[in-house]
VOPAGU-2260 file (C-alpha; in pm, 1 decimal, decimal comma):
REM VOPAGU-2260
SITE   aa  ch    i         X         Y         Z
SITE  LYS   A    0    1386,6   -1031,3     -52,9
SITE  PRO   A    1    1603,5   -1273,8    -235,2
SITE  LYS   A    2    1500,5   -1145,3    -565,7
SITE  GLY   A    3    1596,5    -811,1    -459,9
SITE  ARG   A    4    1948,1    -921,9    -342,8
SITE  TYR   A    5    1983,9   -1095,4    -686,6
SITE  ASN   A    6    1897,2    -793,1    -866,3
SITE  VAL   A    7    2155,5    -578,0    -666,9
SITE  GLY   A    8    2415,7    -862,1    -761,5
SITE  VAL   A    9    2318,6    -835,4   -1138,6
SITE  ALA   A   10    2363,7    -436,8   -1123,1
SITE  THR   A   11    2711,0    -485,5    -960,1
SITE  ARG   A   12    2834,1    -721,5   -1183,6
SITE  ALA   A   13    2722,4    -515,9   -1477,3
SITE  GLY   A   14    2949,9    -228,1   -1352,7
SITE  VAL   A   15    2680,9       8,2   -1235,6
SITE  THR   A   16    2780,8     268,7   -1017,5
SITE  VAL   A   17    2593,5     505,3    -823,6
SITE  ARG   A   18    2702,6     861,1    -702,8
SITE  CYS   A   19    2532,0    1086,4    -486,7
SITE  GLY   A   20    2475,2    1417,5    -667,0
SITE  ASP   A   21    2427,1    1748,4    -592,3
SITE  HIS   A   22    2265,3    2041,4    -781,1
SITE  SER   A   23    2437,3    1992,0   -1093,3
SITE  SER   A   24    2306,5    1637,8   -1116,7
SITE  LEU   A   25    1931,2    1774,6   -1130,8
SITE  GLY   A   26    1959,9    1781,6   -1536,7
SITE  GLU   A   27    2041,5    1422,2   -1538,0
SITE  PHE   A   28    1778,5    1322,8   -1302,3
SITE  PHE   A   29    1515,1    1536,4   -1484,6
SITE  GLU   A   30    1583,9    1386,4   -1825,0
SITE  LEU   A   31    1538,4    1043,2   -1694,0
SITE  HIS   A   32    1232,9    1137,4   -1492,8
SITE  CYS   A   33    1054,4    1273,7   -1805,5
SITE  THR   A   34    1163,7     951,0   -1981,1
SITE  THR   A   35     985,4     745,1   -1731,5
SITE  ALA   A   36     679,5     988,2   -1704,4
SITE  GLY   A   37     637,9     966,4   -2087,3
SITE  TYR   A   38     635,3     611,5   -2081,4
SITE  GLN   A   39     414,6     562,0   -1786,4
SITE  GLY   A   40     195,8     850,2   -1826,7
SITE  PHE   A   41     197,1    1042,4   -1524,9
SITE  PRO   A   42     271,9    1448,8   -1487,4
SITE  VAL   A   43     567,1    1581,9   -1442,1
SITE  PHE   A   44     665,7    1893,4   -1230,5
SITE  SER   A   45     883,7    2143,7   -1403,6
SITE  SER   A   46    1248,2    2159,1   -1362,4
SITE  ASP   A   47    1196,0    2480,3   -1142,0
SITE  TYR   A   48     997,6    2281,4    -871,5
SITE  PHE   A   49    1297,1    2037,8    -834,2
SITE  ASP   A   50    1529,6    2354,8    -809,4
SITE  TYR   A   51    1307,4    2476,9    -537,8
SITE  VAL   A   52    1293,2    2154,0    -353,2
SITE  TRP   A   53    1674,6    2134,4    -390,8
SITE  LYS   A   54    1700,6    2491,0    -223,6
SITE  LEU   A   55    1481,5    2387,3      49,6
SITE  PHE   A   56    1634,0    2063,7     146,6
SITE  GLY   A   57    1940,7    1995,1     -24,8
SITE  THR   A   58    2130,1    2295,2      92,6
SITE  ARG   A   59    2085,1    2180,8     440,7
SITE  GLY   A   60    2191,9    1833,6     369,4
SITE  LYS   A   61    1849,7    1696,1     375,9
SITE  ALA   A   62    1826,6    1587,7      -9,4
SITE  CYS   A   63    2021,2    1380,2    -241,7
SITE  VAL   A   64    2006,1    1307,9    -604,0
SITE  PHE   A   65    2139,1     945,7    -661,9
SITE  VAL   A   66    2257,3     876,3   -1029,2
SITE  ALA   A   67    2330,9     526,3   -1142,5
SITE  SER   A   68    2572,4     514,9   -1457,6
SITE  GLN   A   69    2733,1     250,4   -1663,8
SITE  ASN   A   70    3036,8     334,8   -1822,8
SITE  GLY   A   71    2955,4     715,4   -1742,8
SITE  VAL   A   72    2599,1     697,9   -1922,6
SITE  PRO   A   73    2340,8     778,7   -1654,3
SITE  VAL   A   74    2079,4     484,6   -1665,8
SITE  ALA   A   75    1835,5     555,1   -1370,4
SITE  ALA   A   76    1820,3     838,0   -1090,4
SITE  ILE   A   77    1618,9     936,9    -772,8
SITE  PHE   A   78    1569,6    1232,6    -558,0
SITE  ASN   A   79    1497,0    1166,0    -210,5
SITE  THR   A   80    1466,6    1409,9      88,3
SITE  ILE   A   81    1496,0    1358,7     469,8
SITE  VAL   A   82    1220,9    1474,4     707,2
SITE  GLY   A   83    1269,9    1421,9    1058,7
SITE  GLY   A   84    1406,3    1043,7    1112,3
SITE  ARG   A   85    1295,8     919,8     769,7
SITE  MET   A   86    1427,2     936,2     414,5
SITE  TYR   A   87    1152,1     956,5     158,5
SITE  TYR   A   88    1177,6     824,8    -187,8
SITE  GLY   A   89    1047,3    1113,6    -375,7
SITE  TRP   A   90    1088,0    1084,9    -764,4
SITE  GLY   A   91    1265,5     850,7    -989,6
SITE  GLY   A   92    1321,5     778,7   -1342,8
SITE  MET   A   93    1538,8     516,6   -1565,3
SITE  SER   A   94    1667,4     509,0   -1934,5
SITE  ARG   A   95    1402,5     294,1   -2141,3
SITE  LEU   A   96    1672,3     141,5   -2379,9
SITE  PRO   A   97    1647,2    -210,6   -2379,5
SITE  GLU   A   98    2026,3    -277,9   -2268,8
SITE  HIS   A   99    1975,2     -28,9   -1974,0
SITE  ARG   A  100    1659,1    -191,5   -1851,8
SITE  LYS   A  101    1838,7    -502,0   -1807,1
SITE  LEU   A  102    2105,8    -374,3   -1575,9
SITE  MET   A  103    1862,9    -362,2   -1266,8
SITE  ALA   A  104    2000,6      -8,9   -1169,0
SITE  ASN   A  105    1703,8      93,2    -962,5
SITE  TYR   A  106    1784,1    -180,8    -699,9
SITE  ILE   A  107    2130,0     -69,0    -646,4
SITE  LEU   A  108    2022,3     291,8    -645,3
SITE  HIS   A  109    1786,7     235,6    -342,2
SITE  LEU   A  110    2027,6      30,5    -155,9
SITE  THR   A  111    2286,1     328,4    -202,8
SITE  ALA   A  112    2022,8     568,0     -78,0
SITE  MET   A  113    1942,2     348,4     228,4
SITE  GLY   A  114    2302,1     355,7     328,2
SITE  TRP   A  115    2329,6     721,2     274,7
SITE  ALA   A  116    2029,7     758,3     489,9
SITE  ARG   A  117    2164,7     560,4     772,7
SITE  GLU   A  118    2495,8     754,7     754,6
SITE  HIS   A  119    2267,0    1084,4     800,5
SITE  ALA   A  120    2102,8     933,8    1128,2
SITE  CYS   A  121    1770,3     834,6     961,3
SITE  THR   A  122    1576,7     530,5    1118,8
SITE  HIS   A  123    1334,8     451,0     831,5
SITE  TYR   A  124    1337,0     466,4     445,0
SITE  ASP   A  125    1011,0     501,0     321,3
SITE  LEU   A  126     931,8     408,0     -42,0
SITE  VAL   A  127     577,0     570,9     -19,5
SITE  GLY   A  128     350,7     299,5    -153,2
SITE  LEU   A  129     382,5     -54,5    -251,7
SITE  ASN   A  130     417,7    -194,5    -593,4
SITE  ASP   A  131     582,9    -530,2    -735,3
SITE  PHE   A  132     939,6    -347,8    -734,4
SITE  LYS   A  133     887,6    -180,7    -405,9
SITE  GLU   A  134     800,7    -531,5    -242,6
SITE  LYS   A  135    1139,0    -680,6    -349,2
SITE  ILE   A  136    1318,2    -389,2    -155,5
SITE  ALA   A  137    1093,3    -328,3     139,5
SITE  ARG   A  138    1135,5    -522,3     470,0
SITE  ASP   A  139     809,4    -404,8     653,4
SITE  GLU   A  140     487,7    -277,0     551,8
SITE  ILE   A  141     400,9       2,0     778,5
SITE  CYS   A  142       1,9     110,1     815,5
SITE  TRP   A  143     -83,1     469,8     800,1
SITE  PRO   A  144    -212,7     642,0    1140,3
SITE  GLU   A  145    -578,0     635,4    1182,0
SITE  PRO   A  146    -634,0    1008,6    1063,7
SITE  GLN   A  147    -484,7     945,8     747,5
SITE  ARG   A  148    -634,9     625,6     643,6
SITE  LYS   A  149    -906,9     783,1     423,4
SITE  TYR   A  150    -650,1     912,7     199,3
SITE  TYR   A  151    -430,3     586,0     190,2
SITE  GLY   A  152    -496,8     222,8     185,9
SITE  THR   A  153    -759,5      -7,4      74,6
SITE  PHE   A  154   -1052,1     197,1     -90,0
SITE  ALA   A  155    -876,9     535,0     -31,7
SITE  ASN   A  156   -1067,4     706,2    -305,4
SITE  LEU   A  157   -1416,4     600,8    -176,8
SITE  ARG   A  158   -1323,7     680,1     196,2
SITE  ARG   A  159   -1194,2    1017,3      86,4
SITE  LYS   A  160   -1516,4    1102,2    -109,7
SITE  LEU   A  161   -1727,2    1005,8     174,5
SITE  ALA   A  162   -1552,6    1181,9     410,6
SITE  ASP   A  163   -1556,8    1518,1     196,7
SITE  ARG   A  164   -1933,8    1454,5     133,9
SITE  SER   A  165   -2004,7    1387,7     491,6
SITE  TRP   A  166   -1840,6    1693,1     642,3
SITE  SER   A  167   -1977,7    1944,4     381,8
SITE  SER   A  168   -2332,9    1805,2     429,5
SITE  PRO   A  169   -2455,8    1852,8     807,2
SITE  ARG   A  170   -2762,7    1595,2     724,7
SITE  THR   A  171   -2518,3    1357,8     583,4
SITE  ARG   A  172   -2253,7    1407,2     864,4
SITE  ARG   A  173   -2525,9    1333,2    1111,3
SITE  ALA   A  174   -2630,5    1008,3     937,7
SITE  VAL   A  175   -2273,5     877,5     933,3
SITE  VAL   A  176   -2189,2     963,8    1273,7
SITE  GLY   A  177   -2525,8     794,2    1387,8
SITE  ILE   A  178   -2468,7     498,9    1196,1
SITE  ALA   A  179   -2124,9     446,8    1305,8
SITE  ARG   A  180   -2204,0     466,9    1676,8
SITE  ARG   A  181   -2474,6     213,0    1636,8
SITE  LEU   A  182   -2209,0       6,4    1495,6
SITE  GLY   A  183   -1953,8     107,6    1741,2
SITE  LEU   A  184   -1706,8     213,5    1499,4
SITE  ARG   A  185   -1714,2     610,2    1618,3
SITE  ARG   A  186   -1415,7     605,4    1801,3
SITE  ARG   A  187   -1211,1     425,4    1513,7
SITE  MET   A  188   -1351,7     648,2    1222,3
SITE  PRO   A  189   -1056,4     841,8    1068,5
SITE  TYR   A  190   -1260,3    1156,1    1012,1
């Protein structure tokens, strides 16, 4: 989108450079990831977990740590993996310093990651979810396949609880199936 392209230009003019790191870049990534987790309040895997993911994917050329720097100082990083023909945005982090937040480094990070994915024969770059930032980058929104809709999308938590409840109780399962059949939804139900 135009705002996303503008922010890539802001990062470029500010002198932000992106490098495709290797296993040695995991430390920089992990530090930035923990900074973001502390600010946003989400749980963090241990650094051993990221080492394990690197051993699974990175040694085969199916993972990359992208680190954005300004004047040699890391300001943002993402850790992406390739599965099949898709590159998935896995984890990310950025510096919370005011002068680093203005750099718009995440935009140029994802643009570089998309180029790297294309070089490695990927057909899609999956941002895994949607928020304001991702909407400025994403070109297409893809709906989840029917069997996975109970776990993603609108009312995901409610659908997941209903599905789990209906399959754990035969009486409830029969009621759900009967109602769906009467409404003509049985074939479209994701569970």
